[in-house]
C-alpha positions in Angstrom: 55.2 70.0 135.3 58.9 68.8 136.1 61.3 71.5 136.6 64.3 68.9 136.0 65.3 67.9 132.5 68.1 65.6 131.1 70.6 68.5 131.3 69.7 69.8 134.8 70.2 68.3 138.2 68.1 68.7 141.5 69.9 71.9 142.4 68.9 73.6 139.1 65.4 72.2 139.2 64.9 73.8 142.6 66.5 77.1 141.3 64.3 77.1 138.2 61.2 77.0 140.3 62.5 79.7 142.6 63.2 81.9 139.5 59.7 81.4 138.0 57.4 81.0 141.0 57.1 84.6 141.9 58.5 83.9 145.4 60.1 86.9 147.1 62.8 87.1 149.9 61.2 86.1 153.2 58.6 83.8 151.6 58.3 80.4 153.2 58.8 77.5 150.7 56.3 74.5 150.3 56.5 71.5 152.7 59.1 68.9 151.6 56.6 66.3 150.4 54.6 68.8 148.3 57.7 70.5 147.1 59.4 67.3 145.9 56.3 66.3 143.9 56.1 69.9 142.3 59.7 69.6 141.2 59.6 66.1 140.0 62.4 65.0 142.3 62.7 62.8 145.3 62.6 64.0 148.7 66.3 63.1 149.3 67.4 65.0 146.1 65.3 68.0 147.4 67.2 67.9 150.8 70.5 67.9 149.0 69.5 70.7 146.7 68.3 72.8 149.6 71.6 72.3 151.2 73.5 73.5 148.2 71.3 76.6 147.8 71.6 77.3 151.5 75.4 77.3 151.4 75.0 79.7 148.3 72.9 82.0 150.5 69.9 81.8 148.3 67.6 80.0 150.9 67.8 79.8 154.7 66.4 77.0 156.9 65.1 77.2 160.4 64.6 74.1 162.5 60.9 73.8 163.4 59.8 76.8 161.1 60.5 75.8 157.5 62.7 77.0 154.7 62.7 80.5 153.4 63.8 82.4 150.3 66.7 84.7 151.2 67.7 86.2 147.7 65.9 85.9 144.5 67.1 84.1 141.4 66.7 86.0 138.1 64.8 84.0 135.5 67.1 82.4 133.1 70.1 82.7 135.4 69.3 79.7 137.6 72.0 77.6 136.0 74.7 80.2 135.8 75.9 79.9 139.3 79.3 81.1 140.1 79.5 78.5 142.9 78.4 75.8 140.4 81.0 76.6 138.0 83.6 76.5 140.6 82.2 73.0 141.8 82.8 71.6 138.3 86.4 72.1 138.5 87.0 71.4 142.1 87.6 68.0 143.6 86.6 67.0 147.0 90.1 66.9 148.1 90.7 70.4 146.9 87.6 71.7 148.7 88.8 70.3 151.9 92.2 71.8 151.3 90.5 75.2 150.8 88.8 74.7 154.2 92.0 73.8 155.9 93.7 76.9 154.5 91.0 79.3 155.6 88.9 78.0 158.7 91.7 77.7 161.2 92.6 81.3 160.6 89.0 82.3 160.9 88.8 80.5 164.3 91.9 82.3 165.4 90.5 85.7 164.6 87.1 84.8 166.1 88.9 84.1 169.4 89.9 87.7 169.5 86.8 89.3 168.1 83.9 87.1 169.0 81.0 88.8 170.9 79.3 87.1 173.8 76.2 86.6 171.5 78.4 84.6 169.1 79.7 82.3 171.9 76.1 81.8 173.2 74.8 80.9 169.8 77.8 78.5 169.2 77.0 76.6 172.4 73.4 76.2 171.3 74.3 75.0 168.0 76.6 72.4 169.5 74.0 71.3 171.8 71.5 71.1 169.0 73.8 68.9 166.8 73.7 66.4 169.5 70.0 66.2 169.3 69.8 66.2 165.4 67.0 63.9 164.2 68.9 63.2 160.9 72.0 64.1 159.0 70.3 66.9 157.1 69.5 68.6 160.4 73.1 68.0 161.6 74.6 69.4 158.4 72.4 72.5 158.7 73.5 73.2 162.2 77.1 72.3 161.5 77.3 74.8 158.6 75.7 77.5 160.8 78.4 76.9 163.5 81.1 77.3 160.9 79.6 80.3 159.4 79.1 81.9 162.8 82.8 81.4 163.6 83.6 83.2 160.3 81.3 86.0 161.1 82.9 86.3 164.5 86.2 86.9 162.9 85.0 90.4 162.1 86.2 90.4 158.5 83.4 90.7 156.1 85.6 89.8 153.1 86.7 86.6 154.7 83.1 85.8 155.6 82.1 86.0 151.9 85.1 83.8 150.9 84.2 81.4 153.5 80.5 81.1 152.0 81.9 80.6 148.6 84.2 77.8 149.9 81.5 76.3 152.0 79.0 76.3 149.0 81.6 74.5 146.9 82.3 72.1 149.6 78.6 71.2 150.0 78.2 70.7 146.2 81.3 68.5 145.6 81.3 66.7 149.1 78.3 66.7 151.2 75.7 66.6 148.5 77.1 63.4 147.0 77.2 61.4 150.2 74.8 58.5 150.8 73.8 58.9 154.4 71.8 56.7 156.7 68.3 57.9 157.8 69.3 58.4 161.5 71.4 61.2 162.7 74.9 61.0 164.0 75.8 58.5 166.8 76.2 59.8 170.4 80.0 59.4 170.2 80.4 61.1 166.7 83.8 62.6 166.7 82.8 66.1 165.6 80.8 66.7 168.8 84.0 66.7 171.0 85.9 68.6 168.4 83.3 71.3 168.2 83.4 71.7 172.0 87.3 72.1 171.9 86.9 74.9 169.3 84.1 76.7 171.3 86.1 76.4 174.6 89.2 77.9 172.9 87.0 80.7 171.7 85.5 81.2 175.2 89.1 81.4 176.6 90.1 83.9 173.8 93.0 81.5 173.1 93.9 82.4 169.4 96.4 79.6 169.0 94.2 77.0 170.5 91.3 77.9 168.4 93.4 77.7 165.4 94.7 74.3 166.3 91.3 73.0 167.4 89.6 74.0 164.1 92.6 72.4 162.2 92.4 69.2 164.0 88.6 69.0 163.5 88.8 69.6 159.7 91.6 67.0 159.3 89.3 64.6 161.2 86.4 65.5 158.9 88.7 65.0 155.8 89.8 61.7 157.0 86.2 60.5 157.5 84.6 61.8 154.4 87.5 61.2 151.8 88.5 57.7 152.9 89.1 56.6 149.4 91.4 59.6 148.6 
């Protein structure tokens, strides 16, 4: 049975399966090869769909452990995603503009409010990104770093806003990229940019954290939206 029809994409095919499979929060999802065959989509499509649902907070991925259901999807509601509705009216440029408006402020607040555990995890994520075997693993770790900075800001409302913006960003920018099979090169610009953000957080330098995040996002925008 294929869960994808002419009117649905890979994201909805995955959501349809989750809604009807009986899976509950905390359940581990099937291995990639088996899952893609079940859904009737390619492994590449499955990875991109997982990235979108992870950004929406529906699944969570742990490197080396697998992917787990975080929140259930009610049957019949899988295509009625608030995030997907936003994505339909949001351009890649608008998504990046939203990030530039929000994330530097979050980084500034995080410089004041981040706990030691946040800084320790941020360093671990930055290290992990340098070792990422492919772009999917890199994106997972990168998304977690940016989410962690939002969490470290200490403002739950802004954290939820960040998750919405990130989910839309994944849908309209990242999920549409054709990426090489290998991971990022050793000199990938984001590595040093992430280091600069984390160093500012560690120094509790609000202005430097704001500036470092803004510079990073402008660099990402220039790389991803070359034709805009």
